[in-house]
N, C-alpha and C positions, 0 to 999 in steps of 0.2 A: 586795552584794545590792541588787537593784532595788526601789525603793519605788513602790507604786501608790497613787493617790489613793483616798479613800473612795468617790468616785463610780464610779471604774473597778472597784473591788472589788465594788460592787453590780452593775454591768453583768456582770462575770464570774460572779458568783453566779447571776444571773438566766439567763445563757447556759448555765451548768451545769445548772440545773434544767430548762431547755427541752430541752437535749440529752438528758438522762436520760429524757424522755418518749418518745424514739425507740428506747429499749431495751426489749425484752420484760421484763415484770415479773419473770419467773423468772430472768433474767440480770442484773437491776439490783442487783448486790451492792455492798457498800462498796468492794471492790477495783476493780470496773469504774468506779464513781464516782470513785475516786481517780485512775485512769488518765485519765479524761475531764477531771478538774480539772487534772491535770498538763499535759495537752495545751493546755487553755485558758490556763493560766499561761504556758507557753512561747510560745504565739501572741501573747499580750499583750506579753511581754517582747521579742518580735521586732518590735513596733510596730503590730500589727493590734489595735486597741482598740475597734473598733465592735462593737456588739451583733451585727449580722448577720455580720460577719467572723468573730467568735468562734464563732457558731453554725455557720457554714459549715465552719470548720476542724474543729470537733468532729464534726459530722455526716459529714464526709468520711472520718473515721478510725474510725467506730463499728464497721464490719465487721471491720477489722483488730484492734481492741481485743477484740471478741467472739470472734475466732478464736484468741486466745492462751489457753493453759491457765491457769487460775487456781488 
């Protein structure tokens, strides 16, 4: 299992919170948040660790995540 520094964890948390602001409140369920968090974790694990890179990765997949049945 990959380990992330406390600093990167904070960046990922902030990116998750920012990405969630792009989701309509009625769709911002814990399941959607979990999907976005998983995407951010995978992105970081693949080496993209900048705040803006994480936001871009999450934002680029929001429509796909929202189109999935929950």
